[in-house]
Structures are given as structure tokens and as C-alpha cells.
N, C-alpha and C positions, 0 to 999 in steps of 0.2 A: 504493500500500500504506500509506504514512504517513497519507494522508487517511482511509482506511478504519479504520486503528487509532484515530485520533482520534475518529471517529464512534462506534466501538465503546465507547471509554472514556466518551464523553459519555452514551451509552445506559446503560452500566452504572452510571454515577454517578447518573443520573436514577432508575433502578430502585432503587438503594440509598437515595436520598432518599425515594422513595415508601414503601419498606419501613420505613425509620426512622420516617417520619411516622405511618403507620398502626399501628405497634407502640408508639410512644411514649405515655407518659401525661403528658408535659410539659404543664403548664397555662399557657396564654398567653391571658388573657381580653381583651387589648387590645394594639394596636400604637401606640406614641407616638413621633412623628417630629419631629426637629429637623434643620435644615439649609438647603441652598440650592436651586437650580433642579433639581438631581438628584432632589429629593424634594418640591418645592413642589407642592401639590395645588390651588393657586389663591389663596393668601393675598394675593399681590400685586395681585389684581383689586380689592382694597378699600383700597389705599393710593395716594398720589400719587407715581407713579414711571413711567418709560418701560419699566421691566423687566417687561413683561407679555407674555402669550401667549394671551389670552382672545379670540382671533379666528382665523378660518380662514387657512391650512389646518391650524393646530394642532388636534388632536383629531379629525381626519377619520376615524380608525379607532377612536375611543372609542365607548362606547355611544351610539347615536343620532347618531353623527358630530358631536358637539358639542364645541367648544373649551371647556375648563374652566379654563384657566390653567396646565395642565401643559405644560412645554416638551417636547412629544412628540407623535407622531401618535396615541398611544393612552394606555395605562396605564403607570405607573411601576413600578420594582422594588418599592417599598413596597406598592403595591396587590397585586402578585402574592404578596408575603410574607404579607400579611393573608389572602389567599385560601388559602394553603398551610396556615395554622393554623386553617382552618375558620371564619374571620371574614369579614365582608363583603368583596367583591372590589374595593372602592374605599374608600380612606381619605379622609374629608372634611377640608377646610381649616377651621381654627378660626374664621377671620373670615367664613366663608360663612354668612349668616343663614338659608339654606335648611335648615340642620341644627341639631339641638338636642342637649342633653346625652345624650339617649337614644341618638343616633348616636355621639356622641363617647365614650361609655362603652366602645365596642368598638374605637375607633381614632380618633386625631386627629392632624392635621398642623399644626405651628407654623412650618414652614419658609418661607423667603422667597428667591425667585430673586435672584441677584446679591449675596447676603450672604456673609460669611466668619466665621472665628473672630475676626478682628480687627474691632472696631467701625468702624475707619477705612475698611474695605472696604465696609461697608453704607452709609456716608455718601456714597460716590461716586455712587450712583444713588438715594439716599434710600429704601432698603429697610429691612426689619426686622432689626436687629442681633440677635446671639445672646442678648445680655443681655435684650432685650425678649421674645424667645421664651421665656426662662425666666420672665419675669413673667406671660406668657400661661399658662404651665404652672401657675403658682401659682393663677391664677384658675380654671383648669380643675379643680384639686384641690378648690377650694371648691364649685364646681358639682357635682362628682362626689359629694362628701359629702352635699350636699343631696338629690341624686337617689337614691343607693344606700344612704345611711346610713353611719355611721362605720366599722362593722366590714367591710361589703362593699367600701366604697371603699378602705379600707386594703389589703384583699386584692388589688383590681384594681391599685392603685399598685405593690404589692410584686411581683406576678406578671406584670405587663405586660412586653412586650419593647420596649425603648427603642432606637430607631435614630438614630444621629447621622451625618450625611453632609454634609460641607462641607470646604472648604480650598482647592479649585482657584482660586476667585475671589481669594483672598488673593494669589495669584501673578499670574494673567493680567489681572486688573482693577486690581490695586493695585501690587504690588512691581515687576512688569515692564510697567507701563502705558507707552504711547508717550510721554506727558508724564511725565517722571520724577517718581515719587511721593516724598513725604516719608519713607516707610518705607525706600526704597532709599538715601536719603541718611543715614538714621539707623542702619540695620543692614547688615551684610554678609549674604549669602544664608544662611549657616549660622546667624547670629545671629537672623535673621528666622524661620527654621524653628524654632529653640528658643523664640522668643517666642510663636508661635502654638500650638506644642505645649504650652507652659505654660498658655495660655488653655484649651486642650482639657482638660488635666488638672484645672484649677479647675472647669470646667463639669461634668465627670463627678462630681466631689466634691460640687458643688452639688445635682445631681439625686439623688445618693446620700443626702444629708442630708434630702432631701424624700421619701425612701422608695423610690427606684428600686433594684432589685437584679439585673435582667437587662438588660444594656446591650451593644449591638453598635455598635462604632465602625468606620466604613468608612474604608479608606485611599483615597487619590486615584488616579486613573487616570494613564497616561502622557500628561499633557496636552500634551506636545510633539508628539503625533501627532494632535491634533484637526485637522480640515480647515482651520480658520481659522488655526492656527499653522503648518501645513505650507506654506500658500500665501504666508505672510509670512516664510518662512525665507530671509533674504537670502543666506545662505552656500550654501544648496543647495535652491532652490525645489522644493517638492513632497515633500521628505523631512522626516522628523520632526526637531524641534529637540532634539537629544540632550542639550544642556545643561539644558533644561527637564525632560527625563525623569530626569536624574540628581538634580535637585532633588526631584522627586516620590518617587524611591526613598529619598532621604535622609529626607524628611519621613515616609514610611511606616515606615521603620526606627525612627525616634525615637518615632513614634506607637505602634508595637508594643511598644517598651520601656516606654513610659508605661503601656500596658495591663497588662503583667506586674507593674509596680510597684504599680498600683492593686489588683490582685487580692491582692497580699501585704499591703497596708496596710489595706484596707477590709474589715471583718468582714462575712461573709455575702453579699458581692457576687460576681457572675459577670460579668466584662467580657470580651468577645471582640473580637478585631481581625479584621475582614474585609478581607484583603489582596487587592484586586481588580486590582492592577497587572499581575501576570503573566498572568492570564486575559484582561484587556483587550488587552494587547500581543499575545498569541497570536492573538486574533480579528482584530486589525488586520493582522497579518502573514500570517495563513493563513485568510482569510475563507471560502474554499470548504469548509474542513474543518468549518465550523459552519453551512454552508448559505447563506452570504451570497455575493453577487456583487460587492459594492463596499464597500470600507472606506476609500477615499481621499477621498470627498466625501459630502455630505449629500444627502438626497432632495429638499430644498427649493431651488428655483432652481438656480444653478450648483453649490450645495453647498459653496462655498469660503468665503463670507463672510456669507451670509444667516443671521440668527438674530433672534429677537424681532421688532421692528417691521419689519425688512427681509425677513422671511419672512411675507408677508401674502396677502390674498385675490387680489391681482394677480400673485402669483408662481407660476410653473409648478412642478409637483412631479412626481416620478417616478410611474409607474403602480402599482408594488408596493413599498411601503416595507419589507416584510419581507425584501427582498433586499439592503437597505442596513444597514450597522452604525450609521450616523448619520442622524438625521432632518433636522437642520439642520447648520450648520457647527461646532456645539459639542456638541449633545445627542444621545444615542443614540435609536434607534427603539424602539418597544414590544417588538419581538422581541429586541433586544439587552438591554433591561431585564429581560426574562423570564429570559434566560441569567444575568444578574447576580443576579436573585432566587433562582434555583435554587442558585447557589453560596452565597449569603448564608444561606438557610435551612439548607442542609447544614452550614455552619459553625456556625450557632447551635445546631442540634440536637446537634452533637458536643460541645458544652459544657453545654447545658441539660438533656440527657437525665438 
């Protein structure tokens, strides 16, 4: 009965989402994305780093079965968000020279896998820091003005939906790294949370000054329940690292407080916090209620440690990724990303209507 109730609620939420979407006159001419591997559409393909996924079996369920650099078997949440707003079903990576400003005018991704709010996190695997993503965005604005003209470009910049999705790597790759990081020596956990929330605050203010007015800041998932973290839980192998989840909750709380503060202080802005933690945790704990069969391991290899270069063309994968919450030991499947996107669009519409 409980499972049936959850399925009914999901169906009702989806119907509500569709109703709101087709009734709304909310104008979103483009989706502009900043973040990490949760939203990287392939920018890391064009830099010198091992943090790549532009090889099989990644992308096996993408259009044409092609790996694109997305850390997934198919599309990401941001791709589904774009489609929901009647924009192209795929958001291109800014560094991909197959695309031009004509494509970018409808959506563009500056994200880089393995990055974080903290520039020190990006330095670990030599990826694109958030500060450089901001510089790329400034270049994009110049390109957009040349393509659309000043008035039209200003409208696109003002009315676009900005999605910011990162933070997990600051903890799992940096603060809690096996080789103790300088950040863990420099900060207590609470101090480090405050430090990166401060960076997030400054970043939102930066894009606001550049014209952004519709901004969605995603919270982080219960990263203590990632397959890679569960298998390395020395206290209780196979179970979620609850201390990590507590940190995620604390970070999300402070991020949501930051969002409230920004809405009060910045004139004309609408910043929304997309708190994905509870949704993600419920899916992990009750996978069958969402149509999944496995939430403990990824589809790739053993599903316990393979990600990036360890999930490659020689690695066996599960027959049907849609039955899995996780594609590899860290990243969700396309189907899980669609669930995340449905929630994210619903959250955005509740504010931007």
C-alpha cells in the first residue's frame, strides 16, 4: 500500500508539473549551466585531465549510443530541464567546437567534472574551476551580443534560467580525501561548509551583476550513500556513511539560508534552492517505489568503485540501466536524472510563474 501511495503521489506530481508547464507563460529563452560532473555536458573532453567520460560504455543510451563526456548512460537532468521548457533536448558544452553561438543562445554548459566551489578542489584533477567558468560566461555574453544584438541578448541574459550544481567534490575529493587535504587541516567541517557556502554566495552575486535574474541553486545529495562511499565504510561496510550525510544536510541548510538572504538583498532576482537531498535519500531507501530494482550499486562493473576511466569499454555493464539508480559508483542513471529534473522544474516553476 505504501508503495502504491508513493507511485500515486509521483503520478500526481508529474501531472501537476505538466499542467503548470502548459499553463505557464514563464519565459525561459535559454538554460545556462555551471557546475561539476552532475551537469558537465563534455567540457572536460577538451582539457588535460583524467576526469573524462568520453568513451564507452558512457553514453550507451544517449542519442546514437555515443559517449559525449556526460558521466551517465544517457542525458543529464539539465538536458531534461531544457526539454521541459521547450528548448533543445540537449545542452551543449561551451568548449565543444561542434557548436556555435546559434546553439549556445538556447542553452550552454560551462560545467566541469571533478570541480567544486573551492578552486583547490578543481586543482586536484586539473579541471575547470568555478572562477574560470565565470570567465567563460563573460565570453559567452560577448558572443551573444554579437549574435543577437544588445537588446535581444540583454533579454536572453535576464530571462534565462541559470542552474548551479556542485559541492559534492569539495567533500569527497578534497576535504575527506584519503590523503589528508590541506583544507581538512585548515578548517573544521563546519568551518569548511561556511567557507564554500561563502564562495557560492559570491558566485551568485557575480552572475547577478552580469545580468542573471532567474537562478536555481541545487543542494547536494546524501553523498554518504553513493556506492563508492558505502563500500569504503569501514565502520559498517555496505551502509551509508551517516557522518557524510549529516555534513550534506548541514551544507544544504546553510545553502538554503544563503538563498533566502540573496532574495532579500538583490533587487529583482529570483533565486530558488532545489533541495534534492530528501528525494534522493527516499529513492535510495525505497527504490521499488520509483520503479528501480537496485540502489546499492552502479550498473557499470561491480558498481562499487568503477567511475570515469575505471568504467570503460572493457567493463561489463548491466543489461537495463533504467532499473538502477546509479550508472557508475558515483553518478546517477539517465532515469534517475529525469526524476531529478522533474523535481527541479517543478521547483523552478513554483517560483518563476
